[in-house]
C-alpha positions in Angstrom: -9.7 23.8 -0.2 -7.3 26.2 1.9 -7.2 23.6 4.5 -6.4 21.0 2.3 -3.7 23.2 0.2 -2.1 24.0 3.3 -1.8 20.5 4.6 -0.6 19.2 1.5 2.0 22.2 1.3 3.4 21.3 4.7 3.7 17.7 4.4 5.5 18.4 1.0 8.2 20.4 3.0 8.5 17.6 5.1 8.7 15.1 2.4 11.3 17.5 0.8 13.7 17.5 4.1 13.4 13.8 4.2 14.7 13.3 0.9 17.4 16.0 1.5 18.6 14.3 4.2 18.5 10.8 3.1 20.5 11.8 -0.3 23.0 13.8 1.5 23.7 10.6 3.8 23.8 8.2 0.9 26.4 10.4 -1.3 28.7 11.0 1.9 28.5 7.1 2.7 30.2 6.4 -0.7 33.9 6.6 -0.6 35.6 9.3 -2.1 34.7 12.8 -3.3 33.9 15.1 -6.1 37.7 16.2 -6.3 38.8 12.7 -5.9 40.9 11.5 -9.0 43.0 8.6 -10.5 45.8 11.0 -10.3 46.0 12.4 -6.7 45.9 16.3 -6.1 49.0 17.5 -4.0 47.4 17.6 -0.5 47.8 21.6 -0.4 45.8 21.8 -3.6 43.3 19.2 -2.0 43.1 21.2 0.8 42.7 24.8 -0.6 39.7 23.4 -3.1 38.0 21.5 -0.4 38.2 24.8 1.6 36.8 26.7 -0.9 33.5 24.5 -1.0 33.5 24.2 2.7 34.2 20.5 2.3 36.5 20.2 5.1 33.8 21.1 7.6 32.3 18.4 9.6 29.3 16.5 8.0 26.7 17.9 10.2 27.9 21.4 9.4 27.9 20.9 5.6 24.0 19.2 6.0 22.7 22.2 7.9 24.4 24.7 5.6 22.9 23.1 2.8 19.5 22.8 4.2 19.6 26.5 5.4 20.7 27.6 1.3 17.9 25.0 -0.1 15.3 26.4 1.9 15.8 29.8 0.2 15.8 28.1 -3.0 19.5 28.2 -3.3 21.0 24.9 -4.6 24.5 26.0 -4.4 27.3 25.6 -7.1 28.5 22.8 -9.0 31.8 21.7 -8.3 32.5 20.4 -11.9 31.4 23.2 -13.7 33.4 26.1 -12.6 31.4 29.2 -12.5 27.8 27.9 -12.6 25.4 27.2 -9.8 22.9 24.4 -9.6 20.0 26.4 -10.6 21.9 27.9 -13.4 22.0 24.4 -14.8 18.5 23.4 -14.2 17.5 26.7 -15.7 19.5 25.9 -18.9 18.5 22.2 -19.3 15.3 21.9 -18.1 13.7 23.7 -21.3 15.1 21.1 -23.2 13.9 18.1 -21.1 10.6 19.8 -21.0 10.1 20.0 -24.7 11.2 16.4 -25.2 9.2 15.2 -22.2 6.0 17.2 -23.6 6.4 15.6 -26.9 6.2 12.1 -25.5 3.7 12.7 -23.0 1.4 13.9 -25.6 2.0 10.9 -27.8 1.9 8.5 -24.8 -1.9 9.9 -23.8 -3.0 10.1 -27.3 -2.0 6.9 -28.7 -2.7 5.1 -25.3 -6.1 6.4 -24.8 -7.4 5.9 -28.1 -5.7 2.4 -28.7 -7.2 1.5 -25.3 -10.9 2.6 -25.8 -10.5 0.7 -29.3 -9.2 -2.5 -27.7 -12.2 -2.3 -25.1 -14.8 -1.7 -27.8 -13.6 -4.7 -29.7 -12.8 -7.0 -26.6 -11.7 -10.2 -27.4 -11.2 -9.7 -31.1 -8.0 -9.8 -33.4 -7.9 -6.0 -32.7 -8.0 -6.5 -29.0 -5.3 -9.1 -29.0 -2.9 -7.1 -31.3 -3.2 -4.0 -29.4 -2.3 -6.2 -26.0 0.5 -7.6 -27.8 1.8 -4.6 -28.6 1.0 -2.9 -25.0 3.3 -6.0 -23.4 5.9 -5.5 -25.8 5.8 -2.0 -24.9 6.1 -2.5 -21.0 8.7 -5.2 -21.6 11.2 -3.8 -23.9 13.1 -1.3 -21.7 13.8 2.4 -23.3 17.4 2.1 -24.0 16.7 -1.1 -26.2 13.9 0.7 -28.1 16.4 3.5 -28.6 19.2 1.6 -29.9 16.7 -0.1 -32.3 15.4 3.1 -33.4 18.8 4.5 -34.1 19.8 1.4 -36.1 16.8 1.4 -38.3 15.9 5.4 -39.2 19.1 6.7 -38.4 21.5 4.0 -40.3 19.5 1.6 -42.2 17.1 4.1 -43.6 18.7 7.3 -42.8 15.9 9.6 -42.3 16.2 10.8 -39.1 19.0 12.3 -37.1 20.6 9.6 -34.8 21.5 12.2 -32.3 21.8 16.0 -30.8 19.4 18.6 -30.3 19.1 21.0 -33.3 15.4 20.9 -34.5 12.4 19.0 -34.4 13.4 16.2 -36.5 15.9 15.6 -33.7 13.0 15.1 -31.2 11.1 12.1 -33.1 13.1 9.0 -32.2 14.0 10.3 -28.5 10.1 11.0 -28.0 9.2 7.7 -29.5 11.9 5.7 -27.2 10.5 7.8 -24.1 6.8 7.3 -24.8 6.7 3.7 -25.8 6.4 2.2 -22.0 4.1 5.0 -20.7 1.9 4.5 -23.9 1.6 0.7 -23.2 0.8 1.6 -19.4 -2.1 4.0 -20.4 -3.4 1.7 -23.2 -3.6 -0.9 -20.6 -5.0 1.0 -17.9 -7.6 2.9 -20.6 -8.7 -0.6 -21.8 -9.4 -2.0 -18.2 -11.3 1.0 -17.1 -13.3 1.4 -20.3 -14.2 -2.3 -19.8 -15.6 -1.6 -16.3 -17.5 1.7 -17.5 -19.3 -0.1 -20.5 -20.7 -2.6 -18.0 -22.5 0.1 -15.8 -26.2 0.6 -16.2 -25.9 4.1 -17.3 -24.1 2.8 -20.4 -26.9 0.2 -21.1 -29.3 3.0 -20.9 -27.4 5.1 -23.3 -27.4 2.2 -25.8 -31.0 1.6 -25.4 -31.6 5.3 -26.5 -29.6 4.7 -29.5 -26.5 6.7 -29.0 -24.0 6.4 -31.3 -20.5 4.2 -30.5 -18.2 7.0 -30.7 -20.4 9.4 -28.3 -21.2 6.2 -25.8 -17.5 6.1 -25.4 -16.3 9.9 -25.4 -18.9 11.3 -23.5 -20.0 8.5 -21.6 -17.6 5.8 -20.5 -14.2 7.5 -21.1 -15.2 10.3 -18.5 -15.2 7.9 -15.5 -12.3 5.7 -17.0 -10.3 8.3 -17.3 -9.8 8.4 -13.2 -7.0 5.9 -12.9 -5.3 7.1 -16.2 -5.1 10.5 -14.9 -3.7 9.0 -11.3 -0.6 7.2 -13.4 -0.4 10.4 -15.9 0.7 12.8 -12.6 4.0 11.2 -11.5 4.5 10.3 -15.3 4.3 14.0 -16.1 7.1 15.0 -13.7 9.3 12.0 -15.1 9.0 13.0 -18.6 9.3 16.7 -18.1 12.5 16.1 -16.0 14.1 14.2 -18.8 14.8 10.4 -19.3 18.3 9.9 -17.9 19.0 6.6 -20.3 17.3 8.4 -23.3 19.0 11.8 -23.1 22.2 10.4 -22.6 22.2 7.7 -25.6 20.8 10.6 -27.9 23.3 13.1 -26.9 20.3 15.4 -25.6 21.8 18.4 -23.5 19.0 17.9 -20.8 18.4 17.4 -17.3 18.6 13.8 -17.3 21.8 13.9 -19.0 23.5 16.0 -16.3 22.0 14.3 -13.6 24.0 11.1 -15.0 27.0 13.1 -15.5 27.0 14.1 -11.9 26.9 11.0 -10.5 29.9 10.0 -12.4 31.7 13.2 -11.1 30.2 12.7 -7.5 29.1 16.4 -8.0 27.3 16.4 -4.8 25.3 19.7 -5.3 23.6 18.6 -8.8 22.9 15.4 -7.4 20.9 17.1 -4.3 19.8 19.9 -6.6 18.3 17.5 -9.4 16.8 15.2 -6.7 15.0 17.9 -4.9 13.7 19.3 -8.1 12.3 16.1 -9.5 10.8 15.5 -6.5 9.3 18.7 -5.8 7.7 18.2 -9.5 6.2 15.0 -8.3 4.6 16.4 -5.7 3.2 19.5 -7.5 1.8 17.3 -10.1 0.0 14.7 -7.6 -1.3 17.7 -5.9 -2.7 19.1 -9.3 -4.2 15.3 -10.2 -6.1 15.7 -6.6 -7.6 18.9 -7.6 -8.7 17.5 -10.9 -10.4 14.4 -9.5 -13.3 16.5 -8.7 -13.8 17.9 -12.1 -13.8 14.5 -13.6 -16.3 12.9 -11.2 -18.3 15.7 -9.3 -18.9 12.8 -6.6 -15.2 13.0 -5.5 -14.1 15.5 -3.1 -10.8 16.6 -1.9 -11.5 15.4 1.3 -12.3 11.8 0.5 -9.6 11.6 -2.2 -7.4 10.7 0.4 -9.9 8.6 2.9 -10.6 11.4 5.2 
């Protein structure tokens, strides 16, 4: 276990370094800079501003300096929010994105797993067909289209829910639905396929012959093995939802991490773009590691060694 975790952590550090390098190079390959405006600043003012943030140094010096600070979790100052660092922005906005993401995640897992089990049990019936049509629509319709439809229906046509902002539980309903629709559809289809495979196994036939009830057969026998593909998908999904949906947060004017990421791209705020990219990548790697550790708990036949084919 210790050797496995050590290898994964070392690998994560290497991956983060590669991500920093690629993102840094792509940002500086785009013409302009964080202080480039339609109305050009006087040369003296521009020189002063660039000197303050060391943007007048060579790209190599800027890169080395950033990597050194990132290694000690200092993600640097924001160029567009005076007096704020990237660490401050993440600390302020992450709780909002986490609340929205957690609501969407619970909704996606709960509805997706339950609906997938029902569809598998009633295979090739109108219930199965109806749920698969719903899953296909959930996968096909982009989140921003669904968000616009939800706002039109429940904020304007039937004004029962707020259209935007973040001031209480009611404000989370529409964005959580828009954010959860696509992952719910994926989880539903994964669960259905996995449960169908599990129901065809010999131990399920044995349980049926012993008179095990429907729900006990599904929950205690079929679902445990069927959850492995779903758990694999939930790892990166959790990281994505907890860091916030860029489009959904922008459409609903939610002051979360995703909205700041979109704004930082418009503003060419290099440090914010890099910082949020690093933070998001780190969460994905941590969630994938947790998922790998969970595999043996779901299926004792799996070990941490053979999850990676070693």
